[in-house]
Backbone as ProteinMPNN parsed JSONL, in Angstrom:
{"seq_chain_A": "MTTKQLWFTRKRYGWGWTPVTWQGWAVVAGYVAFVASGAFLFLRDDYGGKGVLAFLVWTLGYTLWLLSVTRQHGPAPRWQWGSRAASEE", "coords_chain_A": {"N_chain_A": [[-17.645, 10.474, -21.871], [-15.216, 9.755, -19.264], [-12.313, 7.545, -18.891], [-11.065, 6.02, -16.123], [-7.681, 6.543, -14.916], [-5.409, 3.493, -14.055], [-3.672, 3.188, -11.063], [-2.423, 1.473, -10.104], [-1.868, -2.191, -10.332], [-3.279, -5.742, -10.293], [-1.562, -8.134, -8.536], [0.157, -10.79, -10.016], [0.337, -13.004, -8.604], [-1.344, -14.139, -5.695], [-3.178, -11.599, -3.453], [-3.259, -8.618, -3.838], [-1.904, -5.306, -4.789], [0.116, -4.057, -7.257], [2.33, -1.26, -8.121], [1.99, 0.588, -11.17], [2.299, 3.211, -12.461], [3.829, 6.497, -12.629], [2.384, 7.874, -10.516], [1.768, 5.839, -8.747], [4.04, 4.851, -7.848], [4.834, 6.864, -6.315], [3.295, 6.979, -4.545], [3.495, 4.674, -2.869], [6.415, 5.052, -2.281], [5.874, 7.22, -0.513], [4.517, 6.052, 1.372], [6.309, 4.328, 2.493], [8.275, 6.38, 3.297], [6.637, 7.539, 5.267], [6.421, 5.645, 6.793], [8.971, 4.76, 7.514], [10.183, 7.178, 8.933], [8.161, 7.214, 11.073], [9.519, 5.096, 12.522], [12.115, 6.443, 13.353], [10.934, 8.351, 14.906], [9.414, 7.109, 16.807], [10.89, 4.75, 17.984], [12.511, 5.171, 19.826], [14.91, 5.169, 22.944], [13.859, 7.313, 24.567], [10.946, 7.048, 24.764], [10.438, 4.728, 25.619], [8.354, 1.525, 26.174], [6.155, 2.77, 25.324], [6.272, 3.626, 22.769], [6.807, 1.692, 21.145], [3.845, 0.944, 21.06], [3.245, 3.474, 20.115], [4.423, 3.506, 17.528], [3.351, 1.288, 16.161], [0.703, 2.238, 15.811], [0.748, 4.13, 14.359], [1.971, 3.255, 11.962], [-0.218, 1.219, 11.651], [-1.912, 3.541, 10.661], [-1.263, 4.398, 8.481], [-0.853, 2.806, 6.892], [-3.566, 1.785, 6.751], [-4.539, 4.402, 5.375], [-3.071, 3.482, 2.773], [-4.103, 1.304, 1.573], [-6.922, 2.666, 1.412], [-5.937, 4.148, -1.049], [-5.138, 2.495, -2.83], [-7.367, 0.973, -3.443], [-8.859, 2.893, -4.632], [-7.607, 3.843, -6.687], [-7.111, 1.51, -8.254], [-7.743, -2.305, -9.253], [-10.359, -3.751, -8.32], [-10.021, -5.833, -5.741], [-8.708, -9.304, -5.646], [-8.003, -12.736, -5.165], [-5.378, -14.403, -6.864], [-3.965, -16.604, -9.235], [-1.618, -16.508, -10.926], [-1.43, -15.415, -14.695], [-4.208, -15.688, -16.726], [-5.367, -17.018, -19.741], [-6.106, -14.964, -22.527], [-8.636, -15.894, -23.265], [-9.8, -16.674, -21.569], [-11.222, -15.363, -19.866]], "CA_chain_A": [[-17.246, 9.946, -20.387], [-13.471, 9.604, -19.317], [-11.961, 6.563, -18.241], [-9.867, 6.458, -14.859], [-6.546, 5.985, -15.141], [-5.284, 2.847, -12.964], [-2.13, 3.638, -10.883], [-2.176, -0.106, -9.337], [-2.835, -3.468, -10.842], [-3.529, -6.685, -9.401], [-0.402, -8.893, -8.164], [-0.079, -11.764, -11.101], [0.194, -14.439, -7.751], [-1.98, -13.791, -4.617], [-3.527, -10.367, -3.537], [-2.824, -7.264, -3.573], [-1.595, -4.368, -6.171], [1.645, -3.743, -7.81], [2.272, 0.11, -8.642], [1.966, 1.126, -12.423], [2.433, 4.591, -12.662], [4.463, 7.351, -11.332], [1.591, 8.418, -9.206], [1.626, 4.896, -7.879], [5.246, 4.655, -7.182], [4.957, 7.811, -5.334], [2.084, 6.726, -3.219], [4.391, 3.578, -2.367], [7.597, 5.839, -1.825], [5.223, 8.08, 0.825], [4.051, 5.073, 2.614], [7.68, 4.024, 2.978], [9.025, 7.242, 4.242], [6.256, 7.772, 6.682], [6.708, 4.701, 8.187], [10.227, 5.13, 8.459], [9.974, 8.098, 10.046], [7.465, 6.7, 12.519], [10.423, 4.369, 13.061], [12.828, 7.099, 13.885], [10.665, 9.27, 16.118], [9.23, 6.487, 17.869], [11.639, 4.062, 18.365], [13.691, 6.06, 20.77], [14.745, 4.862, 24.143], [12.982, 8.112, 25.646], [9.59, 6.256, 25.015], [10.253, 2.938, 26.448], [7.631, 0.593, 25.868], [5.035, 3.245, 24.789], [6.883, 4.009, 22.197], [6.24, 0.593, 20.32], [2.72, 0.784, 20.81], [2.949, 4.466, 19.397], [5.048, 3.082, 16.011], [2.45, 0.228, 15.593], [-0.336, 2.546, 15.666], [1.324, 5.052, 13.073], [2.162, 2.183, 10.899], [-1.867, 0.83, 11.167], [-2.784, 4.813, 10.203], [-0.813, 4.604, 7.242], [-1.573, 1.065, 6.109], [-4.691, 1.985, 6.111], [-4.34, 5.093, 4.338], [-2.114, 3.156, 1.49], [-5.236, 0.361, 1.448], [-7.477, 3.447, 0.559], [-5.737, 4.792, -2.121], [-5.019, 1.505, -3.968], [-8.814, 0.422, -3.529], [-9.391, 3.824, -5.315], [-6.728, 3.648, -7.837], [-6.752, 0.087, -8.794], [-8.873, -2.733, -10.041], [-11.186, -4.776, -7.36], [-8.974, -6.886, -5.469], [-9.327, -10.99, -5.724], [-6.94, -13.486, -5.396], [-5.109, -14.675, -8.489], [-2.895, -17.941, -9.1], [-1.065, -16.611, -12.205], [-2.153, -14.569, -15.569], [-5.057, -16.202, -17.396], [-5.155, -16.29, -21.351], [-7.548, -14.131, -22.72], [-9.927, -16.922, -23.527], [-10.64, -17.471, -20.259], [-11.588, -14.318, -18.824]], "C_chain_A": [[-15.611, 9.799, -20.393], [-13.217, 8.533, -18.686], [-11.152, 6.726, -16.734], [-8.739, 5.717, -15.158], [-6.021, 5.226, -13.702], [-3.728, 3.072, -12.677], [-1.357, 2.396, -10.427], [-2.634, -1.152, -10.396], [-2.552, -4.441, -9.919], [-2.053, -7.694, -9.639], [-0.351, -9.892, -9.223], [-0.264, -13.055, -9.795], [-0.28, -13.859, -6.341], [-3.068, -12.758, -4.727], [-2.788, -9.008, -3.149], [-2.639, -6.357, -5.06], [-0.122, -4.44, -6.06], [1.608, -2.03, -8.475], [2.587, 0.112, -10.372], [2.515, 2.174, -13.036], [3.028, 5.154, -11.925], [3.832, 7.906, -10.045], [1.639, 7.09, -8.17], [2.697, 4.542, -6.983], [5.391, 5.83, -5.999], [4.124, 7.857, -4.123], [2.745, 5.646, -2.305], [5.771, 4.305, -1.769], [6.859, 7.005, -0.217], [5.126, 7.153, 1.913], [5.415, 4.755, 3.12], [8.468, 4.844, 3.78], [8.452, 7.743, 5.407], [6.111, 6.816, 7.866], [8.147, 4.474, 8.794], [10.474, 6.169, 9.438], [9.33, 8.008, 11.398], [8.476, 5.8, 13.046], [11.172, 5.454, 13.901], [11.994, 8.131, 14.845], [10.047, 8.417, 17.359], [9.41, 5.256, 18.366], [12.839, 4.51, 19.027], [13.513, 5.012, 21.829], [13.869, 6.007, 25.219], [11.463, 7.984, 25.668], [9.489, 5.415, 25.611], [9.435, 2.139, 25.412], [6.444, 1.395, 25.125], [5.186, 3.804, 23.43], [6.972, 3.121, 20.596], [4.838, 0.431, 19.87], [2.147, 2.373, 19.488], [3.289, 4.006, 17.795], [3.765, 2.615, 15.193], [0.95, 1.422, 15.48], [-0.296, 3.581, 14.541], [1.204, 4.51, 12.082], [0.558, 1.669, 10.788], [-2.081, 2.044, 10.386], [-2.459, 4.451, 8.999], [-0.715, 3.365, 6.297], [-2.717, 1.33, 5.764], [-5.311, 2.745, 4.72], [-3.824, 4.548, 2.845], [-3.33, 2.268, 0.891], [-6.642, 1.157, 0.689], [-7.429, 3.654, -0.783], [-5.367, 3.619, -3.329], [-6.545, 1.026, -4.44], [-9.35, 1.714, -4.368], [-8.686, 3.861, -6.446], [-6.234, 2.411, -8.391], [-7.978, -0.764, -9.203], [-9.237, -3.627, -8.372], [-10.408, -5.793, -6.9], [-9.649, -8.262, -5.356], [-8.225, -11.574, -5.658], [-6.583, -14.607, -6.809], [-4.148, -15.983, -8.159], [-2.208, -17.917, -10.723], [-2.016, -15.698, -12.858], [-3.085, -15.896, -16.008], [-4.77, -16.126, -19.047], [-6.513, -15.482, -21.148], [-8.751, -14.993, -22.995], [-10.499, -17.164, -22.818], [-11.269, -16.567, -19.326], [-13.145, -13.985, -19.281]], "O_chain_A": [[-14.921, 9.745, -21.412], [-13.945, 8.389, -17.703], [-10.674, 7.829, -16.469], [-8.718, 4.554, -15.56], [-6.051, 5.766, -12.597], [-2.814, 3.137, -13.498], [-0.138, 2.245, -10.36], [-3.582, -0.992, -11.165], [-1.82, -4.274, -8.943], [-1.583, -7.922, -10.753], [-1.535, -9.819, -9.555], [-0.991, -14.011, -10.064], [0.493, -13.044, -5.837], [-3.832, -12.76, -5.692], [-1.964, -8.659, -2.305], [-3.121, -6.669, -6.149], [0.607, -4.762, -5.122], [0.761, -1.755, -9.324], [3.601, -0.5, -10.709], [3.166, 2.069, -14.076], [3.094, 4.835, -10.738], [4.35, 8.257, -8.985], [1.562, 7.252, -6.952], [2.595, 4.108, -5.835], [5.996, 5.646, -4.943], [4.213, 8.512, -3.085], [2.571, 5.703, -1.088], [6.088, 3.956, -0.631], [7.458, 7.337, 0.806], [5.51, 7.33, 3.069], [5.595, 4.971, 4.318], [9.184, 4.447, 4.699], [9.075, 8.232, 6.35], [5.87, 6.913, 9.069], [8.486, 4.165, 9.936], [10.908, 5.996, 10.577], [9.707, 8.483, 12.47], [8.334, 5.657, 14.26], [10.937, 5.462, 15.109], [12.719, 8.751, 15.623], [10.087, 8.771, 18.537], [8.566, 4.633, 19.009], [13.991, 4.195, 18.73], [12.58, 4.211, 21.899], [13.374, 5.717, 26.308], [10.769, 8.661, 26.427], [8.458, 5.18, 26.242], [9.665, 2.054, 24.206], [5.756, 0.747, 24.336], [4.249, 4.442, 22.949], [7.118, 3.552, 19.452], [4.501, -0.02, 18.775], [1.306, 2.433, 18.592], [2.431, 4.167, 16.927], [3.252, 3.087, 14.178], [0.093, 0.924, 14.749], [-1.302, 3.818, 13.873], [0.483, 4.957, 11.19], [0.102, 1.765, 9.648], [-2.49, 1.776, 9.256], [-3.408, 4.125, 8.285], [-0.505, 3.275, 5.087], [-3.067, 1.191, 4.592], [-5.961, 2.383, 3.739], [-4.165, 5.164, 1.835], [-3.588, 2.477, -0.295], [-7.299, 0.662, -0.227], [-8.344, 3.49, -1.591], [-5.338, 3.88, -4.532], [-6.832, 0.76, -5.607], [-10.464, 1.504, -4.847], [-9.426, 3.931, -7.427], [-5.125, 2.278, -8.91], [-9.058, -0.235, -9.466], [-8.398, -3.982, -7.544], [-10.1, -6.684, -7.691], [-10.832, -8.422, -5.058], [-7.271, -10.949, -6.122], [-7.333, -15.324, -7.472], [-3.704, -16.274, -7.048], [-2.211, -18.855, -11.52], [-3.006, -15.209, -12.316], [-2.728, -17.025, -15.67], [-4.035, -15.265, -19.53], [-7.407, -15.355, -20.311], [-9.872, -14.504, -22.862], [-11.577, -17.752, -22.912], [-11.75, -16.881, -18.237], [-13.807, -13.155, -18.658]]}, "name": "protein", "num_of_chains": 1, "seq": "MTTKQLWFTRKRYGWGWTPVTWQGWAVVAGYVAFVASGAFLFLRDDYGGKGVLAFLVWTLGYTLWLLSVTRQHGPAPRWQWGSRAASEE"}
């Protein structure tokens, strides 16, 4: 049985993940690149008010993709208030 390498770990405070491997950082960099490209594509004057809506839909789609990847390659999410001592876990 092989163990799955985690690309993300839980944040120390709050809810969410932090990348810990190059794969995790590549996923985050790809997300930032796609959102930036969506801003470049849709937030121009030729789209008018529809460009903002298109950008929001674009960003929502890639945010759902990011959450899907972090759920697959990271621990289960939970709210945290700092790190616990090893004896408490």
